[in-house]
C-alpha positions in Angstrom: 33.4 -50.0 54.8 36.1 -49.8 52.2 38.1 -46.6 51.7 40.0 -46.1 48.5 43.6 -44.8 48.7 44.3 -41.3 47.1 46.5 -42.8 44.3 44.1 -45.6 43.3 43.8 -46.2 39.5 41.2 -48.3 38.0 41.9 -50.4 34.8 39.4 -52.0 32.6 40.3 -55.1 30.7 39.0 -54.6 27.2 37.2 -57.4 25.3 35.7 -60.5 27.0 37.1 -62.5 29.8 36.4 -66.2 30.8 34.7 -65.7 34.1 35.9 -69.2 35.3 39.2 -67.5 35.9 40.0 -67.0 39.6 42.7 -64.9 41.2 45.6 -66.6 39.6 44.2 -66.5 36.1 43.2 -62.8 36.4 46.6 -61.9 37.7 48.1 -63.4 34.4 45.8 -61.2 32.4 46.9 -58.2 34.4 50.5 -58.9 33.8 50.2 -59.9 30.1 47.2 -58.0 28.6 47.2 -54.8 30.7 50.9 -54.8 31.3 50.6 -53.8 35.0 51.6 -55.2 38.3 48.7 -57.1 40.1 50.3 -56.2 43.5 50.3 -52.5 42.8 47.2 -51.9 44.8 45.1 -50.7 41.8 41.8 -52.2 40.7 41.4 -54.4 37.6 37.9 -54.9 36.1 36.9 -57.7 33.8 33.6 -58.4 32.1 32.2 -61.5 30.3 31.1 -61.4 26.7 27.4 -60.5 27.4 28.5 -58.0 30.1 26.4 -59.8 32.7 29.2 -60.6 35.1 32.0 -58.3 36.4 35.0 -59.2 38.4 37.2 -56.8 40.2 40.7 -57.8 41.3 42.4 -55.8 44.0 45.6 -56.2 46.1 45.1 -55.3 49.7 48.0 -55.1 52.3 47.8 -58.8 53.1 46.1 -60.5 50.1 44.0 -60.4 47.0 40.3 -59.3 47.1 38.2 -60.6 44.3 34.6 -59.2 43.9 32.1 -60.5 41.6 28.8 -58.8 40.5 26.2 -61.0 38.6 23.4 -59.3 36.7 20.4 -61.0 35.1 20.0 -58.3 32.5 22.9 -57.2 30.1 24.1 -53.7 30.3 23.1 -51.8 27.1 
């Protein structure tokens, strides 16, 4: 089970994101597009153009976590 820290903030990357990006590419987006520190411990969420794939980037105490959710139906 994952417990969120009390000061956790969630940032949503606006627009579309190339879902081929992995941790390094998403960290660059966090730094340049969201103007945030990827090592801050906050969650950063990115979606593809059709909104059928979502990736969440999160820095834990000893490394990055990258979660991906695929959906066969687009979100209305």
